[in-house]
C-alpha positions as CSV (number, residue, x, y, z in Angstrom):
1,M,-105.0,-197.5,18.7
2,T,-107.2,-200.1,19.7
3,V,-110.6,-200.0,21.0
4,E,-109.9,-201.5,24.3
5,Q,-107.2,-198.8,24.9
6,F,-109.3,-196.1,23.9
7,R,-112.1,-197.3,26.7
8,N,-109.4,-197.8,29.5
9,A,-108.8,-194.3,29.0
10,L,-112.3,-193.4,29.3
11,R,-112.9,-195.4,32.2
12,A,-109.7,-194.4,34.0
13,Q,-110.3,-193.8,37.7
14,P,-109.8,-190.6,38.3
15,F,-110.4,-189.5,34.8
16,R,-107.4,-187.4,33.2
17,P,-108.3,-185.3,30.1
18,F,-106.4,-186.4,27.3
19,V,-105.8,-185.1,23.4
20,M,-105.9,-187.5,20.9
21,H,-103.4,-187.0,18.1
22,L,-104.5,-188.1,14.6
23,A,-102.2,-189.3,11.6
24,D,-103.6,-186.4,9.8
25,G,-101.8,-184.2,12.4
26,R,-104.9,-183.1,14.1
27,A,-105.1,-182.9,18.0
28,I,-108.8,-183.8,19.6
29,P,-109.2,-182.8,23.0
30,V,-111.3,-185.3,25.6
31,Q,-112.1,-182.8,28.3
32,H,-114.4,-185.6,30.1
33,P,-115.6,-189.3,29.5
34,E,-119.2,-188.2,29.1
35,L,-117.9,-186.1,26.1
36,A,-116.9,-189.2,24.1
37,V,-119.5,-191.6,22.7
38,S,-118.3,-195.2,20.7
39,T,-120.2,-196.7,18.2
40,S,-121.1,-200.6,19.3
41,T,-117.9,-202.0,17.7
42,G,-116.0,-198.8,19.0
43,R,-113.9,-198.3,16.3
44,T,-115.7,-195.2,15.5
45,T,-115.8,-192.4,18.6
46,I,-117.4,-189.2,18.8
47,V,-116.0,-186.4,20.5
48,V,-118.2,-183.5,21.7
49,Q,-116.4,-180.1,22.2
50,P,-117.1,-177.3,24.4
51,D,-118.4,-174.9,21.8
52,D,-120.9,-178.2,20.6
53,T,-118.9,-178.9,17.6
54,L,-118.4,-182.9,17.3
55,N,-115.2,-184.6,16.0
56,I,-116.2,-188.2,14.5
57,I,-113.0,-190.0,14.8
58,D,-111.9,-193.4,13.5
59,L,-109.7,-194.8,16.4
60,L,-107.4,-196.4,13.8
61,L,-106.2,-193.2,12.9
62,V,-105.1,-192.1,16.2
63,T,-101.6,-192.3,16.7
64,D,-101.4,-191.3,20.2
65,L,-102.7,-190.0,23.6
66,E,-101.4,-187.2,25.6
67,Y,-102.3,-186.7,29.1
68,R,-103.0,-183.5,30.5
69,E,-104.1,-182.4,34.3
70,P,-107.3,-181.4,34.9
71,A,-107.6,-177.3,34.8
72,D,-108.1,-177.1,38.5
73,A,-105.2,-179.3,39.6
74,A,-103.2,-176.2,39.7
């Protein structure tokens, strides 16, 4: 995944929650754009989860973004 692709996913209007699939098989949900922070180069991203745990991710290890509908869009 490129830095620009990730930034575009975070800046999308309206924002759509997504799951980052990593090369090691992990799936990291991003529920809101304010819960993801990137370093100045953009290559490393920190995602905060609802239970206050942090995921530190190298974007080069992201294989796919899976978009999810917001929970209130039933």
